PDB file of N, CA, C and O in Angstrom:
ATOM      1  N   THR A   1     -27.990  38.957 -55.781  1.00  0.00           N
ATOM      2  CA  THR A   1     -26.689  39.485 -55.434  1.00  0.00           C
ATOM      3  C   THR A   1     -25.628  39.126 -56.469  1.00  0.00           C
ATOM      4  O   THR A   1     -24.651  39.851 -56.657  1.00  0.00           O
ATOM      5  N   ASP A   2     -25.837  37.998 -57.132  1.00  0.00           N
ATOM      6  CA  ASP A   2     -24.858  37.598 -58.148  1.00  0.00           C
ATOM      7  C   ASP A   2     -24.801  38.613 -59.281  1.00  0.00           C
ATOM      8  O   ASP A   2     -23.731  38.895 -59.820  1.00  0.00           O
ATOM      9  N   GLU A   3     -25.959  39.160 -59.638  1.00  0.00           N
ATOM     10  CA  GLU A   3     -25.999  40.165 -60.705  1.00  0.00           C
ATOM     11  C   GLU A   3     -25.294  41.446 -60.259  1.00  0.00           C
ATOM     12  O   GLU A   3     -24.543  42.040 -61.032  1.00  0.00           O
ATOM     13  N   LEU A   4     -25.528  41.871 -59.022  1.00  0.00           N
ATOM     14  CA  LEU A   4     -24.855  43.070 -58.501  1.00  0.00           C
ATOM     15  C   LEU A   4     -23.346  42.867 -58.440  1.00  0.00           C
ATOM     16  O   LEU A   4     -22.575  43.771 -58.762  1.00  0.00           O
ATOM     17  N   TYR A   5     -22.935  41.681 -58.026  1.00  0.00           N
ATOM     18  CA  TYR A   5     -21.509  41.360 -57.963  1.00  0.00           C
ATOM     19  C   TYR A   5     -20.897  41.444 -59.357  1.00  0.00           C
ATOM     20  O   TYR A   5     -19.819  42.009 -59.539  1.00  0.00           O
ATOM     21  N   SER A   6     -21.589  40.883 -60.327  1.00  0.00           N
ATOM     22  CA  SER A   6     -21.105  40.910 -61.707  1.00  0.00           C
ATOM     23  C   SER A   6     -21.004  42.346 -62.221  1.00  0.00           C
ATOM     24  O   SER A   6     -20.024  42.711 -62.871  1.00  0.00           O
ATOM     25  N   GLN A   7     -22.015  43.152 -61.929  1.00  0.00           N
ATOM     26  CA  GLN A   7     -21.995  44.555 -62.352  1.00  0.00           C
ATOM     27  C   GLN A   7     -20.857  45.314 -61.675  1.00  0.00           C
ATOM     28  O   GLN A   7     -20.176  46.117 -62.312  1.00  0.00           O
ATOM     29  N   ALA A   8     -20.654  45.062 -60.399  1.00  0.00           N
ATOM     30  CA  ALA A   8     -19.579  45.748 -59.669  1.00  0.00           C
ATOM     31  C   ALA A   8     -18.220  45.386 -60.248  1.00  0.00           C
ATOM     32  O   ALA A   8     -17.354  46.249 -60.393  1.00  0.00           O
ATOM     33  N   ARG A   9     -18.030  44.113 -60.580  1.00  0.00           N
ATOM     34  CA  ARG A   9     -16.750  43.685 -61.155  1.00  0.00           C
ATOM     35  C   ARG A   9     -16.517  44.329 -62.524  1.00  0.00           C
ATOM     36  O   ARG A   9     -15.404  44.751 -62.836  1.00  0.00           O
ATOM     37  N   LYS A  10     -17.575  44.400 -63.337  1.00  0.00           N
ATOM     38  CA  LYS A  10     -17.445  45.026 -64.657  1.00  0.00           C
ATOM     39  C   LYS A  10     -17.142  46.516 -64.512  1.00  0.00           C
ATOM     40  O   LYS A  10     -16.295  47.057 -65.224  1.00  0.00           O
ATOM     41  N   HIS A  11     -17.836  47.168 -63.589  1.00  0.00           N
ATOM     42  CA  HIS A  11     -17.615  48.599 -63.364  1.00  0.00           C
ATOM     43  C   HIS A  11     -16.202  48.845 -62.842  1.00  0.00           C
ATOM     44  O   HIS A  11     -15.538  49.800 -63.244  1.00  0.00           O
ATOM     45  N   LEU A  12     -15.761  47.988 -61.959  1.00  0.00           N
ATOM     46  CA  LEU A  12     -14.419  48.108 -61.389  1.00  0.00           C
ATOM     47  C   LEU A  12     -13.354  48.030 -62.477  1.00  0.00           C
ATOM     48  O   LEU A  12     -12.337  48.721 -62.414  1.00  0.00           O
ATOM     49  N   ALA A  13     -13.593  47.193 -63.464  1.00  0.00           N
ATOM     50  CA  ALA A  13     -12.619  47.015 -64.549  1.00  0.00           C
ATOM     51  C   ALA A  13     -12.497  48.261 -65.423  1.00  0.00           C
ATOM     52  O   ALA A  13     -11.484  48.443 -66.099  1.00  0.00           O
ATOM     53  N   THR A  14     -13.518  49.121 -65.418  1.00  0.00           N
ATOM     54  CA  THR A  14     -13.487  50.312 -66.267  1.00  0.00           C
ATOM     55  C   THR A  14     -12.926  51.539 -65.556  1.00  0.00           C
ATOM     56  O   THR A  14     -12.663  52.556 -66.198  1.00  0.00           O
ATOM     57  N   LEU A  15     -12.741  51.458 -64.253  1.00  0.00           N
ATOM     58  CA  LEU A  15     -12.272  52.612 -63.485  1.00  0.00           C
ATOM     59  C   LEU A  15     -10.761  52.764 -63.576  1.00  0.00           C
ATOM     60  O   LEU A  15     -10.028  51.796 -63.775  1.00  0.00           O
ATOM     61  N   GLU A  16     -10.319  54.004 -63.425  1.00  0.00           N
ATOM     62  CA  GLU A  16      -8.886  54.273 -63.327  1.00  0.00           C
ATOM     63  C   GLU A  16      -8.547  54.449 -61.853  1.00  0.00           C
ATOM     64  O   GLU A  16      -9.243  55.156 -61.124  1.00  0.00           O
ATOM     65  N   PHE A  17      -7.494  53.810 -61.433  1.00  0.00           N
ATOM     66  CA  PHE A  17      -7.101  53.835 -60.031  1.00  0.00           C
ATOM     67  C   PHE A  17      -5.781  54.572 -59.867  1.00  0.00           C
ATOM     68  O   PHE A  17      -4.786  54.009 -59.410  1.00  0.00           O
ATOM     69  N   LYS A  18      -5.795  55.837 -60.247  1.00  0.00           N
ATOM     70  CA  LYS A  18      -4.584  56.644 -60.103  1.00  0.00           C
ATOM     71  C   LYS A  18      -4.253  56.792 -58.622  1.00  0.00           C
ATOM     72  O   LYS A  18      -5.113  57.145 -57.815  1.00  0.00           O
ATOM     73  N   GLY A  19      -3.021  56.525 -58.283  1.00  0.00           N
ATOM     74  CA  GLY A  19      -2.585  56.653 -56.901  1.00  0.00           C
ATOM     75  C   GLY A  19      -2.819  55.412 -56.056  1.00  0.00           C
ATOM     76  O   GLY A  19      -2.406  55.371 -54.897  1.00  0.00           O
ATOM     77  N   TRP A  20      -3.466  54.409 -56.608  1.00  0.00           N
ATOM     78  CA  TRP A  20      -3.703  53.171 -55.869  1.00  0.00           C
ATOM     79  C   TRP A  20      -2.505  52.253 -56.044  1.00  0.00           C
ATOM     80  O   TRP A  20      -1.922  52.176 -57.125  1.00  0.00           O
ATOM     81  N   THR A  21      -2.149  51.574 -54.994  1.00  0.00           N
ATOM     82  CA  THR A  21      -1.091  50.574 -55.103  1.00  0.00           C
ATOM     83  C   THR A  21      -1.706  49.248 -55.544  1.00  0.00           C
ATOM     84  O   THR A  21      -2.916  49.043 -55.444  1.00  0.00           O
ATOM     85  N   VAL A  22      -0.866  48.373 -56.024  1.00  0.00           N
ATOM     86  CA  VAL A  22      -1.342  47.043 -56.418  1.00  0.00           C
ATOM     87  C   VAL A  22      -1.956  46.334 -55.211  1.00  0.00           C
ATOM     88  O   VAL A  22      -2.969  45.646 -55.333  1.00  0.00           O
ATOM     89  N   GLY A  23      -1.336  46.509 -54.057  1.00  0.00           N
ATOM     90  CA  GLY A  23      -1.860  45.898 -52.837  1.00  0.00           C
ATOM     91  C   GLY A  23      -3.261  46.377 -52.496  1.00  0.00           C
ATOM     92  O   GLY A  23      -4.106  45.587 -52.075  1.00  0.00           O
ATOM     93  N   SER A  24      -3.510  47.673 -52.678  1.00  0.00           N
ATOM     94  CA  SER A  24      -4.841  48.224 -52.411  1.00  0.00           C
ATOM     95  C   SER A  24      -5.874  47.657 -53.367  1.00  0.00           C
ATOM     96  O   SER A  24      -7.006  47.375 -52.974  1.00  0.00           O
ATOM     97  N   MET A  25      -5.488  47.493 -54.611  1.00  0.00           N
ATOM     98  CA  MET A  25      -6.410  46.935 -55.599  1.00  0.00           C
ATOM     99  C   MET A  25      -6.712  45.470 -55.291  1.00  0.00           C
ATOM    100  O   MET A  25      -7.841  45.013 -55.472  1.00  0.00           O
ATOM    101  N   ILE A  26      -5.711  44.745 -54.830  1.00  0.00           N
ATOM    102  CA  ILE A  26      -5.933  43.347 -54.448  1.00  0.00           C
ATOM    103  C   ILE A  26      -6.875  43.275 -53.249  1.00  0.00           C
ATOM    104  O   ILE A  26      -7.767  42.428 -53.206  1.00  0.00           O
ATOM    105  N   LEU A  27      -6.678  44.165 -52.275  1.00  0.00           N
ATOM    106  CA  LEU A  27      -7.570  44.196 -51.115  1.00  0.00           C
ATOM    107  C   LEU A  27      -9.002  44.525 -51.518  1.00  0.00           C
ATOM    108  O   LEU A  27      -9.940  43.936 -50.981  1.00  0.00           O
ATOM    109  N   LEU A  28      -9.187  45.449 -52.444  1.00  0.00           N
ATOM    110  CA  LEU A  28     -10.525  45.778 -52.926  1.00  0.00           C
ATOM    111  C   LEU A  28     -11.161  44.567 -53.597  1.00  0.00           C
ATOM    112  O   LEU A  28     -12.341  44.287 -53.391  1.00  0.00           O
ATOM    113  N   ASN A  29     -10.390  43.860 -54.389  1.00  0.00           N
ATOM    114  CA  ASN A  29     -10.879  42.653 -55.044  1.00  0.00           C
ATOM    115  C   ASN A  29     -11.281  41.597 -54.010  1.00  0.00           C
ATOM    116  O   ASN A  29     -12.331  40.967 -54.134  1.00  0.00           O
ATOM    117  N   GLU A  30     -10.451  41.412 -53.009  1.00  0.00           N
ATOM    118  CA  GLU A  30     -10.752  40.440 -51.953  1.00  0.00           C
ATOM    119  C   GLU A  30     -11.996  40.852 -51.166  1.00  0.00           C
ATOM    120  O   GLU A  30     -12.792  40.004 -50.764  1.00  0.00           O
ATOM    121  N   PHE A  31     -12.158  42.164 -50.950  1.00  0.00           N
ATOM    122  CA  PHE A  31     -13.337  42.665 -50.246  1.00  0.00           C
ATOM    123  C   PHE A  31     -14.604  42.342 -51.023  1.00  0.00           C
ATOM    124  O   PHE A  31     -15.586  41.880 -50.441  1.00  0.00           O
ATOM    125  N   LEU A  32     -14.594  42.578 -52.331  1.00  0.00           N
ATOM    126  CA  LEU A  32     -15.765  42.256 -53.153  1.00  0.00           C
ATOM    127  C   LEU A  32     -16.058  40.759 -53.130  1.00  0.00           C
ATOM    128  O   LEU A  32     -17.218  40.353 -53.057  1.00  0.00           O
ATOM    129  N   ASP A  33     -15.027  39.951 -53.192  1.00  0.00           N
ATOM    130  CA  ASP A  33     -15.214  38.501 -53.120  1.00  0.00           C
ATOM    131  C   ASP A  33     -15.821  38.091 -51.778  1.00  0.00           C
ATOM    132  O   ASP A  33     -16.696  37.228 -51.725  1.00  0.00           O
ATOM    133  N   ALA A  34     -15.352  38.714 -50.697  1.00  0.00           N
ATOM    134  CA  ALA A  34     -15.882  38.399 -49.368  1.00  0.00           C
ATOM    135  C   ALA A  34     -17.348  38.801 -49.254  1.00  0.00           C
ATOM    136  O   ALA A  34     -18.148  38.065 -48.675  1.00  0.00           O
ATOM    137  N   LEU A  35     -17.707  39.956 -49.798  1.00  0.00           N
ATOM    138  CA  LEU A  35     -19.110  40.377 -49.778  1.00  0.00           C
ATOM    139  C   LEU A  35     -19.990  39.391 -50.533  1.00  0.00           C
ATOM    140  O   LEU A  35     -21.089  39.070 -50.082  1.00  0.00           O
ATOM    141  N   GLU A  36     -19.524  38.915 -51.663  1.00  0.00           N
ATOM    142  CA  GLU A  36     -20.277  37.937 -52.447  1.00  0.00           C
ATOM    143  C   GLU A  36     -20.444  36.635 -51.665  1.00  0.00           C
ATOM    144  O   GLU A  36     -21.520  36.038 -51.670  1.00  0.00           O
ATOM    145  N   THR A  37     -19.391  36.204 -51.003  1.00  0.00           N
ATOM    146  CA  THR A  37     -19.460  34.981 -50.203  1.00  0.00           C
ATOM    147  C   THR A  37     -20.464  35.126 -49.067  1.00  0.00           C
ATOM    148  O   THR A  37     -21.261  34.221 -48.820  1.00  0.00           O
ATOM    149  N   ILE A  38     -20.428  36.258 -48.381  1.00  0.00           N
ATOM    150  CA  ILE A  38     -21.360  36.507 -47.277  1.00  0.00           C
ATOM    151  C   ILE A  38     -22.794  36.540 -47.787  1.00  0.00           C
ATOM    152  O   ILE A  38     -23.688  35.978 -47.154  1.00  0.00           O
ATOM    153  N   ALA A  39     -23.020  37.186 -48.913  1.00  0.00           N
ATOM    154  CA  ALA A  39     -24.364  37.233 -49.492  1.00  0.00           C
ATOM    155  C   ALA A  39     -24.848  35.828 -49.847  1.00  0.00           C
ATOM    156  O   ALA A  39     -26.018  35.508 -49.641  1.00  0.00           O
ATOM    157  N   ASP A  40     -23.968  35.000 -50.371  1.00  0.00           N
ATOM    158  CA  ASP A  40     -24.333  33.615 -50.685  1.00  0.00           C
ATOM    159  C   ASP A  40     -24.688  32.842 -49.417  1.00  0.00           C
ATOM    160  O   ASP A  40     -25.651  32.076 -49.409  1.00  0.00           O
ATOM    161  N   TRP A  41     -23.919  33.036 -48.349  1.00  0.00           N
ATOM    162  CA  TRP A  41     -24.217  32.367 -47.080  1.00  0.00           C
ATOM    163  C   TRP A  41     -25.589  32.792 -46.557  1.00  0.00           C
ATOM    164  O   TRP A  41     -26.357  31.962 -46.071  1.00  0.00           O
ATOM    165  N   CYS A  42     -25.890  34.082 -46.657  1.00  0.00           N
ATOM    166  CA  CYS A  42     -27.194  34.581 -46.207  1.00  0.00           C
ATOM    167  C   CYS A  42     -28.319  33.956 -47.028  1.00  0.00           C
ATOM    168  O   CYS A  42     -29.352  33.571 -46.482  1.00  0.00           O
ATOM    169  N   GLU A  43     -28.118  33.860 -48.311  1.00  0.00           N
ATOM    170  CA  GLU A  43     -29.120  33.247 -49.184  1.00  0.00           C
ATOM    171  C   GLU A  43     -29.313  31.770 -48.829  1.00  0.00           C
ATOM    172  O   GLU A  43     -30.443  31.286 -48.779  1.00  0.00           O
ATOM    173  N   ASN A  44     -28.225  31.065 -48.587  1.00  0.00           N
ATOM    174  CA  ASN A  44     -28.314  29.656 -48.196  1.00  0.00           C
ATOM    175  C   ASN A  44     -29.038  29.494 -46.864  1.00  0.00           C
ATOM    176  O   ASN A  44     -29.847  28.580 -46.705  1.00  0.00           O
ATOM    177  N   THR A  45     -28.754  30.370 -45.913  1.00  0.00           N
ATOM    178  CA  THR A  45     -29.417  30.322 -44.616  1.00  0.00           C
ATOM    179  C   THR A  45     -30.907  30.574 -44.762  1.00  0.00           C
ATOM    180  O   THR A  45     -31.715  29.894 -44.130  1.00  0.00           O
ATOM    181  N   ALA A  46     -31.280  31.538 -45.584  1.00  0.00           N
ATOM    182  CA  ALA A  46     -32.697  31.821 -45.825  1.00  0.00           C
ATOM    183  C   ALA A  46     -33.387  30.610 -46.448  1.00  0.00           C
ATOM    184  O   ALA A  46     -34.530  30.308 -46.104  1.00  0.00           O
ATOM    185  N   ASP A  47     -32.717  29.924 -47.348  1.00  0.00           N
ATOM    186  CA  ASP A  47     -33.285  28.722 -47.961  1.00  0.00           C
ATOM    187  C   ASP A  47     -33.518  27.629 -46.921  1.00  0.00           C
ATOM    188  O   ASP A  47     -34.541  26.944 -46.952  1.00  0.00           O
ATOM    189  N   ILE A  48     -32.571  27.467 -46.004  1.00  0.00           N
ATOM    190  CA  ILE A  48     -32.711  26.455 -44.956  1.00  0.00           C
ATOM    191  C   ILE A  48     -33.864  26.804 -44.026  1.00  0.00           C
ATOM    192  O   ILE A  48     -34.668  25.938 -43.681  1.00  0.00           O
ATOM    193  N   VAL A  49     -33.951  28.059 -43.620  1.00  0.00           N
ATOM    194  CA  VAL A  49     -35.043  28.499 -42.745  1.00  0.00           C
ATOM    195  C   VAL A  49     -36.380  28.289 -43.445  1.00  0.00           C
ATOM    196  O   VAL A  49     -37.341  27.838 -42.821  1.00  0.00           O
ATOM    197  N   ARG A  50     -36.448  28.607 -44.714  1.00  0.00           N
ATOM    198  CA  ARG A  50     -37.675  28.417 -45.491  1.00  0.00           C
ATOM    199  C   ARG A  50     -38.054  26.933 -45.531  1.00  0.00           C
ATOM    200  O   ARG A  50     -39.221  26.590 -45.347  1.00  0.00           O
ATOM    201  N   ALA A  51     -37.089  26.065 -45.767  1.00  0.00           N
ATOM    202  CA  ALA A  51     -37.359  24.626 -45.826  1.00  0.00           C
ATOM    203  C   ALA A  51     -37.836  24.100 -44.475  1.00  0.00           C
ATOM    204  O   ALA A  51     -38.753  23.280 -44.419  1.00  0.00           O
ATOM    205  N   ILE A  52     -37.230  24.558 -43.400  1.00  0.00           N
ATOM    206  CA  ILE A  52     -37.642  24.125 -42.061  1.00  0.00           C
ATOM    207  C   ILE A  52     -39.057  24.596 -41.762  1.00  0.00           C
ATOM    208  O   ILE A  52     -39.856  23.842 -41.207  1.00  0.00           O
ATOM    209  N   SER A  53     -39.373  25.828 -42.120  1.00  0.00           N
ATOM    210  CA  SER A  53     -40.710  26.354 -41.829  1.00  0.00           C
ATOM    211  C   SER A  53     -41.776  25.637 -42.652  1.00  0.00           C
ATOM    212  O   SER A  53     -42.897  25.458 -42.176  1.00  0.00           O
ATOM    213  N   VAL A  54     -41.454  25.228 -43.865  1.00  0.00           N
ATOM    214  CA  VAL A  54     -42.421  24.504 -44.694  1.00  0.00           C
ATOM    215  C   VAL A  54     -42.661  23.113 -44.110  1.00  0.00           C
ATOM    216  O   VAL A  54     -43.799  22.644 -44.087  1.00  0.00           O
ATOM    217  N   ARG A  55     -41.616  22.454 -43.642  1.00  0.00           N
ATOM    218  CA  ARG A  55     -41.754  21.121 -43.046  1.00  0.00           C
ATOM    219  C   ARG A  55     -42.541  21.161 -41.743  1.00  0.00           C
ATOM    220  O   ARG A  55     -43.226  20.198 -41.399  1.00  0.00           O
ATOM    221  N   SER A  56     -42.446  22.261 -41.025  1.00  0.00           N
ATOM    222  CA  SER A  56     -43.110  22.377 -39.725  1.00  0.00           C
ATOM    223  C   SER A  56     -44.616  22.535 -39.864  1.00  0.00           C
ATOM    224  O   SER A  56     -45.351  22.302 -38.905  1.00  0.00           O
ATOM    225  N   HIS A  57     -45.082  22.926 -41.034  1.00  0.00           N
ATOM    226  CA  HIS A  57     -46.526  23.178 -41.206  1.00  0.00           C
ATOM    227  C   HIS A  57     -47.176  22.109 -41.969  1.00  0.00           C
ATOM    228  O   HIS A  57     -48.383  22.164 -42.204  1.00  0.00           O
TER     229      HIS A  57
END
């Protein structure tokens, strides 16, 4: 997900946002950051579940 996040940020920097307000662009940036955070949490949870399942066997 980190690679996708990086690609999305690079792509976002090349786009023209005609008609967008600064506030809308900030919200889009915050949305991408939130998605990255959620993906990281999911990855961390999967790692914990994996560690617990390995210890159980």
